[in-house]
VODREN-123969 format. One record per residue: residue number from 1; x, y, z of N, C-alpha, C in turn; residue in one letter. Coordinates in pm, whole numbers, plus 50000, padded with zeros to 5 digits. Example, Ala and Ser with C-alpha at 12.3 -4.5 7.8 and 13.67 -1.06 7.14 Angstrom:
BEGIN
ATOM, pos, n_c1, n_c2, n_c3, ca_c1, ca_c2, ca_c3, c_c1, c_c2, c_c3, code
ATOM, 1, 51319, 49431, 50780, 51230, 49550, 50780, 51320, 49670, 50780, A
ATOM, 2, 51285, 49775, 50708, 51367, 49894, 50714, 51290, 50003, 50787, S
This chain:
BEGIN
ATOM, pos, n_c1, n_c2, n_c3, ca_c1, ca_c2, ca_c3, c_c1, c_c2, c_c3, code
ATOM, 1, 68543, 36405, 11674, 68424, 36472, 11627, 68445, 36626, 11644, M
ATOM, 2, 68418, 36698, 11539, 68433, 36843, 11546, 68305, 36905, 11599, R
ATOM, 3, 68200, 36903, 11524, 68069, 36953, 11577, 67961, 36868, 11519, K
ATOM, 4, 67852, 36853, 11588, 67743, 36768, 11545, 67665, 36845, 11437, C
ATOM, 5, 67662, 36780, 11322, 67583, 36829, 11206, 67454, 36751, 11190, E
ATOM, 6, 67442, 36635, 11250, 67321, 36549, 11247, 67328, 36447, 11357, A
ATOM, 7, 67213, 36424, 11418, 67193, 36309, 11511, 67093, 36219, 11451, L
ATOM, 8, 67128, 36090, 11444, 67032, 35992, 11397, 67008, 35896, 11509, I
ATOM, 9, 66880, 35874, 11539, 66835, 35778, 11643, 66769, 35662, 11575, I
ATOM, 10, 66820, 35543, 11597, 66759, 35425, 11546, 66702, 35336, 11652, G
ATOM, 11, 66589, 35278, 11628, 66533, 35192, 11730, 66420, 35099, 11675, G
ATOM, 12, 66389, 35002, 11757, 66284, 34906, 11722, 66202, 34882, 11848, S
ATOM, 13, 66175, 34756, 11877, 66088, 34721, 11992, 66132, 34791, 12118, A
ATOM, 14, 66044, 34867, 12181, 66073, 34930, 12308, 66137, 35070, 12299, G
ATOM, 15, 66168, 35116, 12177, 66241, 35239, 12164, 66148, 35362, 12164, S
ATOM, 16, 66025, 35349, 12121, 65933, 35464, 12111, 65916, 35530, 12250, L
ATOM, 17, 65899, 35449, 12352, 65878, 35498, 12488, 65998, 35589, 12528, D
ATOM, 18, 66117, 35544, 12500, 66239, 35619, 12530, 66237, 35756, 12460, I
ATOM, 19, 66203, 35754, 12333, 66198, 35878, 12253, 66093, 35975, 12314, I
ATOM, 20, 65976, 35925, 12345, 65869, 36008, 12400, 65910, 36068, 12533, L
ATOM, 21, 65994, 35994, 12612, 66038, 36051, 12741, 66147, 36158, 12725, K
ATOM, 22, 66231, 36148, 12623, 66339, 36245, 12611, 66299, 36374, 12538, L
ATOM, 23, 66197, 36363, 12452, 66154, 36481, 12370, 66126, 36610, 12451, L
ATOM, 24, 66048, 36604, 12564, 66016, 36728, 12631, 66137, 36805, 12686, P
ATOM, 25, 66249, 36732, 12705, 66367, 36796, 12765, 66466, 36846, 12663, D
ATOM, 26, 66434, 36837, 12535, 66527, 36885, 12430, 66519, 37038, 12415, L
ATOM, 27, 66638, 37099, 12400, 66645, 37238, 12372, 66581, 37269, 12238, R
ATOM, 28, 66523, 37383, 12225, 66453, 37420, 12100, 66548, 37491, 12000, T
ATOM, 29, 66668, 37524, 12045, 66763, 37595, 11960, 66878, 37502, 11912, D
ATOM, 30, 66846, 37375, 11899, 66947, 37280, 11848, 66997, 37322, 11710, L
ATOM, 31, 67126, 37319, 11693, 67183, 37362, 11563, 67216, 37244, 11471, N
ATOM, 32, 67135, 37140, 11487, 67145, 37017, 11398, 67010, 36952, 11396, F
ATOM, 33, 66988, 36872, 11290, 66857, 36794, 11285, 66865, 36669, 11365, P
ATOM, 34, 66753, 36617, 11409, 66743, 36483, 11468, 66661, 36401, 11370, I
ATOM, 35, 66721, 36294, 11326, 66653, 36203, 11231, 66625, 36071, 11300, I
ATOM, 36, 66497, 36034, 11305, 66454, 35917, 11378, 66417, 35805, 11275, I
ATOM, 37, 66482, 35689, 11294, 66447, 35571, 11210, 66397, 35461, 11299, V
ATOM, 38, 66268, 35438, 11293, 66205, 35332, 11378, 66152, 35220, 11288, L
ATOM, 39, 66167, 35099, 11334, 66098, 34986, 11271, 65954, 34997, 11308, H
ATOM, 40, 65866, 35017, 11206, 65723, 35028, 11234, 65645, 34978, 11114, R
ATOM, 41, 65525, 34940, 11143, 65435, 34895, 11036, 65375, 35016, 10963, K
ATOM, 42, 65352, 34998, 10835, 65290, 35107, 10760, 65146, 35120, 10804, S
ATOM, 43, 65097, 35239, 10794, 64962, 35268, 10839, 64946, 35415, 10841, G
ATOM, 44, 64866, 35467, 10937, 64851, 35611, 10941, 64970, 35673, 11010, R
ATOM, 45, 65068, 35716, 10927, 65192, 35766, 10977, 65179, 35901, 11049, S
ATOM, 46, 65075, 35973, 11016, 65058, 36104, 11083, 65034, 36086, 11232, S
ATOM, 47, 64985, 35969, 11273, 64961, 35947, 11416, 65090, 35956, 11495, M
ATOM, 48, 65196, 35893, 11442, 65324, 35895, 11512, 65383, 36035, 11512, L
ATOM, 49, 65370, 36103, 11403, 65420, 36243, 11392, 65346, 36330, 11495, T
ATOM, 50, 65214, 36314, 11504, 65135, 36391, 11601, 65177, 36354, 11748, D
ATOM, 51, 65200, 36228, 11773, 65238, 36181, 11904, 65368, 36248, 11944, L
ATOM, 52, 65469, 36248, 11854, 65599, 36309, 11884, 65587, 36459, 11897, L
ATOM, 53, 65506, 36524, 11810, 65490, 36672, 11811, 65429, 36718, 11946, S
ATOM, 54, 65344, 36638, 12007, 65279, 36673, 12132, 65380, 36678, 12247, A
ATOM, 55, 65497, 36618, 12229, 65596, 36609, 12337, 65710, 36708, 12324, R
ATOM, 56, 65716, 36788, 12218, 65828, 36877, 12199, 65786, 37007, 12130, T
ATOM, 57, 65864, 37114, 12149, 65838, 37241, 12084, 65915, 37242, 11950, K
ATOM, 58, 66004, 37151, 11929, 66075, 37141, 11800, 65975, 37098, 11692, L
ATOM, 59, 66005, 37139, 11568, 65923, 37097, 11454, 65943, 36946, 11430, K
ATOM, 60, 65834, 36869, 11414, 65840, 36728, 11387, 65770, 36701, 11254, V
ATOM, 61, 65840, 36631, 11163, 65774, 36601, 11035, 65823, 36470, 10976, K
ATOM, 62, 65735, 36407, 10902, 65773, 36286, 10831, 65847, 36331, 10705, E
ATOM, 63, 65952, 36255, 10674, 66041, 36291, 10564, 65973, 36270, 10430, I
ATOM, 64, 66003, 36367, 10339, 65953, 36354, 10203, 66074, 36341, 10108, E
ATOM, 65, 66053, 36279, 09999, 66159, 36261, 09896, 66221, 36397, 09854, E
ATOM, 66, 66352, 36403, 09858, 66431, 36522, 09811, 66416, 36643, 09903, K
ATOM, 67, 66359, 36620, 10022, 66346, 36731, 10119, 66483, 36774, 10172, E
ATOM, 68, 66501, 36903, 10186, 66628, 36956, 10241, 66632, 36933, 10391, E
ATOM, 69, 66749, 36896, 10442, 66771, 36872, 10583, 66800, 37008, 10654, I
ATOM, 70, 66716, 37034, 10754, 66731, 37162, 10833, 66753, 37136, 10979, K
ATOM, 71, 66821, 37232, 11043, 66850, 37216, 11186, 66721, 37239, 11269, S
ATOM, 72, 66732, 37206, 11398, 66624, 37225, 11494, 66492, 37162, 11445, A
ATOM, 73, 66500, 37050, 11373, 66386, 36981, 11319, 66403, 36830, 11352, T
ATOM, 74, 66295, 36768, 11392, 66296, 36621, 11412, 66230, 36560, 11291, I
ATOM, 75, 66308, 36479, 11223, 66255, 36409, 11103, 66222, 36269, 11134, Y
ATOM, 76, 66118, 36215, 11084, 66075, 36081, 11107, 66081, 36003, 10973, L
ATOM, 77, 66156, 35896, 10968, 66163, 35814, 10849, 66025, 35749, 10823, A
ATOM, 78, 65969, 35761, 10703, 65842, 35697, 10675, 65850, 35547, 10675, P
ATOM, 79, 65741, 35475, 10706, 65744, 35329, 10701, 65753, 35286, 10556, P
ATOM, 80, 65809, 35165, 10535, 65814, 35099, 10407, 65917, 35151, 10308, S
ATOM, 81, 66005, 35247, 10353, 66113, 35299, 10271, 66242, 35298, 10347, Y
ATOM, 82, 66350, 35268, 10279, 66487, 35290, 10337, 66515, 35442, 10327, H
ATOM, 83, 66577, 35497, 10420, 66604, 35642, 10421, 66752, 35662, 10394, L
ATOM, 84, 66786, 35736, 10290, 66924, 35770, 10249, 66943, 35918, 10261, L
ATOM, 85, 67068, 35961, 10286, 67099, 36103, 10283, 67189, 36127, 10163, L
ATOM, 86, 67167, 36238, 10097, 67240, 36269, 09973, 67346, 36379, 09997, E
ATOM, 87, 67446, 36386, 09907, 67556, 36482, 09922, 67501, 36630, 09927, N
ATOM, 88, 67390, 36654, 09865, 67337, 36794, 09865, 67253, 36822, 09992, D
ATOM, 89, 67263, 36733, 10092, 67194, 36747, 10222, 67046, 36743, 10201, R
ATOM, 90, 66999, 36648, 10120, 66858, 36617, 10108, 66838, 36471, 10140, T
ATOM, 91, 66708, 36434, 10159, 66672, 36296, 10186, 66633, 36227, 10056, F
ATOM, 92, 66655, 36095, 10057, 66616, 36012, 09945, 66546, 35891, 10005, S
ATOM, 93, 66433, 35848, 09945, 66357, 35731, 09993, 66371, 35618, 09894, L
ATOM, 94, 66393, 35495, 09944, 66419, 35382, 09858, 66329, 35263, 09902, D
ATOM, 95, 66262, 35202, 09806, 66174, 35093, 09839, 66227, 34954, 09805, A
ATOM, 96, 66364, 34943, 09806, 66425, 34813, 09775, 66401, 34713, 09884, S
ATOM, 97, 66455, 34593, 09871, 66431, 34481, 09962, 66457, 34518, 10111, E
ATOM, 98, 66387, 34455, 10199, 66408, 34473, 10343, 66550, 34425, 10379, K
ATOM, 99, 66605, 34489, 10479, 66736, 34452, 10532, 66715, 34421, 10682, I
ATOM, 100, 66763, 34308, 10730, 66736, 34268, 10869, 66584, 34264, 10895, N
ATOM, 101, 66513, 34220, 10796, 66365, 34210, 10803, 66297, 34344, 10822, F
ATOM, 102, 66370, 34455, 10788, 66316, 34586, 10814, 66332, 34682, 10697, S
ATOM, 103, 66232, 34765, 10683, 66238, 34878, 10588, 66149, 34986, 10649, R
ATOM, 104, 66205, 35089, 10709, 66346, 35134, 10694, 66446, 35053, 10772, P
ATOM, 105, 66562, 35040, 10718, 66674, 34977, 10791, 66760, 35083, 10855, S
ATOM, 106, 66789, 35065, 10980, 66875, 35158, 11052, 67015, 35159, 10992, I
ATOM, 107, 67060, 35039, 10960, 67198, 35028, 10898, 67210, 35117, 10772, D
ATOM, 108, 67110, 35111, 10688, 67114, 35187, 10562, 67129, 35336, 10590, V
ATOM, 109, 67049, 35385, 10683, 67052, 35529, 10716, 67181, 35566, 10782, T
ATOM, 110, 67226, 35491, 10880, 67352, 35521, 10951, 67467, 35525, 10848, F
ATOM, 111, 67475, 35421, 10761, 67584, 35414, 10664, 67582, 35528, 10564, E
ATOM, 112, 67464, 35562, 10517, 67446, 35671, 10425, 67484, 35804, 10488, S
ATOM, 113, 67446, 35825, 10609, 67477, 35951, 10682, 67628, 35960, 10713, A
ATOM, 114, 67691, 35846, 10740, 67831, 35843, 10773, 67914, 35894, 10651, A
ATOM, 115, 67871, 35862, 10529, 67940, 35909, 10411, 67928, 36060, 10395, E
ATOM, 116, 67817, 36115, 10434, 67788, 36259, 10418, 67851, 36342, 10531, I
ATOM, 117, 67822, 36305, 10656, 67859, 36386, 10767, 67991, 36349, 10831, F
ATOM, 118, 68044, 36232, 10804, 68171, 36183, 10858, 68187, 36204, 11008, K
ATOM, 119, 68290, 36286, 11049, 68315, 36301, 11192, 68219, 36393, 11263, E
ATOM, 120, 68128, 36450, 11186, 68024, 36542, 11246, 67892, 36472, 11263, N
ATOM, 121, 67891, 36341, 11261, 67769, 36261, 11277, 67767, 36195, 11413, L
ATOM, 122, 67646, 36195, 11479, 67628, 36119, 11600, 67512, 36027, 11576, V
ATOM, 123, 67527, 35898, 11613, 67425, 35800, 11595, 67398, 35733, 11730, C
ATOM, 124, 67272, 35720, 11764, 67226, 35658, 11888, 67135, 35542, 11856, L
ATOM, 125, 67176, 35423, 11907, 67095, 35300, 11881, 67022, 35261, 12006, L
ATOM, 126, 66894, 35247, 11997, 66805, 35215, 12107, 66762, 35067, 12109, L
ATOM, 127, 66674, 35034, 12194, 66615, 34901, 12214, 66566, 34841, 12084, S
ATOM, 128, 66588, 34713, 12065, 66540, 34638, 11952, 66576, 34494, 11951, G
ATOM, 129, 66507, 34413, 11874, 66523, 34269, 11883, 66597, 34206, 11768, A
ATOM, 130, 66661, 34282, 11681, 66742, 34221, 11578, 66878, 34291, 11573, N
ATOM, 131, 66962, 34260, 11473, 67094, 34317, 11469, 67105, 34446, 11389, S
ATOM, 132, 66994, 34501, 11346, 66996, 34626, 11265, 67065, 34736, 11348, D
ATOM, 133, 67148, 34812, 11281, 67216, 34919, 11343, 67365, 34895, 11368, G
ATOM, 134, 67403, 34771, 11384, 67545, 34736, 11415, 67637, 34772, 11297, T
ATOM, 135, 67602, 34729, 11177, 67688, 34763, 11059, 67694, 34912, 11040, L
ATOM, 136, 67582, 34975, 11059, 67577, 35125, 11044, 67664, 35193, 11146, G
ATOM, 137, 67663, 35149, 11271, 67748, 35209, 11372, 67893, 35188, 11344, L
ATOM, 138, 67926, 35071, 11283, 68066, 35046, 11244, 68108, 35144, 11136, D
ATOM, 139, 68020, 35175, 11041, 68051, 35274, 10936, 68069, 35410, 11000, A
ATOM, 140, 67992, 35446, 11097, 68004, 35573, 11165, 68141, 35587, 11235, V
ATOM, 141, 68179, 35478, 11303, 68310, 35472, 11370, 68423, 35493, 11270, T
ATOM, 142, 68414, 35422, 11158, 68523, 35429, 11055, 68533, 35566, 10989, K
ATOM, 143, 68429, 35646, 10992, 68442, 35781, 10935, 68461, 35888, 11045, T
ATOM, 144, 68486, 35843, 11167, 68515, 35939, 11278, 68396, 35994, 11349, G
ATOM, 145, 68277, 35948, 11322, 68160, 35996, 11393, 68152, 35937, 11536, G
ATOM, 146, 68050, 35980, 11608, 68028, 35942, 11745, 67918, 35838, 11754, K
ATOM, 147, 67941, 35731, 11832, 67840, 35625, 11849, 67793, 35616, 11992, T
ATOM, 148, 67663, 35591, 12004, 67605, 35578, 12136, 67495, 35469, 12131, A
ATOM, 149, 67479, 35401, 12241, 67371, 35305, 12249, 67299, 35316, 12384, I
ATOM, 150, 67177, 35268, 12388, 67102, 35262, 12512, 67164, 35163, 12603, Q
ATOM, 151, 67167, 35198, 12731, 67208, 35108, 12839, 67129, 34974, 12830, D
ATOM, 152, 67193, 34866, 12831, 67128, 34737, 12810, 67021, 34705, 12915, L
ATOM, 153, 67051, 34745, 13042, 66954, 34715, 13151, 66824, 34784, 13130, K
ATOM, 154, 66825, 34900, 13061, 66704, 34981, 13052, 66628, 34945, 12919, S
ATOM, 155, 66686, 34861, 12832, 66623, 34830, 12706, 66521, 34715, 12716, A
ATOM, 156, 66397, 34746, 12662, 66295, 34644, 12661, 66342, 34522, 12585, T
ATOM, 157, 66406, 34542, 12467, 66467, 34439, 12386, 66617, 34473, 12370, S
ATOM, 158, 66703, 34420, 12458, 66839, 34464, 12455, 66930, 34411, 12344, P
ATOM, 159, 66872, 34322, 12258, 66956, 34257, 12160, 67027, 34354, 12069, F
ATOM, 160, 66955, 34458, 12016, 67012, 34548, 11921, 67131, 34624, 11981, M
ATOM, 161, 67114, 34695, 12092, 67234, 34762, 12149, 67345, 34665, 12194, P
ATOM, 162, 67303, 34546, 12241, 67406, 34451, 12287, 67490, 34402, 12169, Q
ATOM, 163, 67425, 34374, 12056, 67496, 34326, 11939, 67592, 34433, 11893, N
ATOM, 164, 67550, 34558, 11895, 67640, 34671, 11862, 67761, 34674, 11958, A
ATOM, 165, 67733, 34663, 12083, 67840, 34674, 12188, 67943, 34560, 12169, L
ATOM, 166, 67895, 34439, 12128, 67985, 34329, 12106, 68065, 34342, 11976, E
ATOM, 167, 68025, 34428, 11884, 68090, 34422, 11751, 68147, 34556, 11705, N
ATOM, 168, 68123, 34664, 11782, 68166, 34797, 11740, 68224, 34875, 11857, V
ATOM, 169, 68312, 34968, 11836, 68358, 35053, 11943, 68250, 35159, 11967, T
ATOM, 170, 68196, 35156, 12089, 68087, 35248, 12122, 68142, 35358, 12214, I
ATOM, 171, 68113, 35481, 12182, 68165, 35595, 12255, 68083, 35622, 12386, D
ATOM, 172, 67955, 35602, 12379, 67870, 35634, 12496, 67766, 35527, 12516, E
ATOM, 173, 67744, 35483, 12643, 67630, 35398, 12680, 67543, 35482, 12771, I
ATOM, 174, 67420, 35506, 12723, 67336, 35601, 12789, 67211, 35542, 12853, L
ATOM, 175, 67187, 35580, 12976, 67058, 35550, 13040, 66957, 35649, 12982, E
ATOM, 176, 66831, 35606, 12969, 66732, 35699, 12914, 66727, 35836, 12980, P
ATOM, 177, 66742, 35841, 13112, 66733, 35965, 13184, 66843, 36067, 13146, K
ATOM, 178, 66952, 36017, 13086, 67062, 36101, 13047, 67067, 36135, 12901, N
ATOM, 179, 66973, 36082, 12820, 66978, 36100, 12673, 66951, 36244, 12632, M
ATOM, 180, 66853, 36310, 12690, 66820, 36451, 12646, 66935, 36541, 12680, A
ATOM, 181, 67002, 36523, 12792, 67118, 36605, 12829, 67234, 36577, 12729, N
ATOM, 182, 67256, 36451, 12693, 67355, 36417, 12594, 67328, 36486, 12461, F
ATOM, 183, 67202, 36484, 12416, 67163, 36546, 12291, 67180, 36701, 12299, I
ATOM, 184, 67131, 36759, 12406, 67140, 36902, 12421, 67285, 36953, 12418, N
ATOM, 185, 67378, 36874, 12467, 67519, 36914, 12472, 67592, 36890, 12341, N
ATOM, 186, 67534, 36823, 12248, 67600, 36795, 12122, 67620, 36920, 12044, L
ATOM, 187, 67531, 37018, 12053, 67542, 37138, 11973, 67630, 37247, 12040, G
ATOM, 188, 67687, 37213, 12152, 67771, 37313, 12220, 67918, 37291, 12194, R
């Protein structure tokens, strides 16, 4: 990995608590975007954006179609769409079939980002109860990016990170208390 150009955090059951705990400790001068892909039900999406915004001084926003990707911003994948990244460093939203019973699919975003950012991508997979994220982390590994998962003992639903650990070369296994420090050091 040369330098981090994007961090993507994927998670499902039990991962929101982890994200809320690490946000206050993030540096505000990060020179890369943080893109969060959570399995969630559609509804009032602004509630989650507001909840995250209350925990950090970084700008937090839900992704819009064809929006340009900017540093020092936390982007939230909207519910009911797969999130893709384009060569021109914009976002694309796709309403095709669910993958791993999920839309957004973490695999779709990780794989799409791996094609764009290659060795400058970091992906972190958190707690969850299905296998989403494993194929995406494999794509990240094959393009030279960095992979990380949540420590299994700390995961509410350890199946997602465990499945990744059993099937992909993982660079970092992180306890929640170490995640903010890990993220802050990516830009250095």
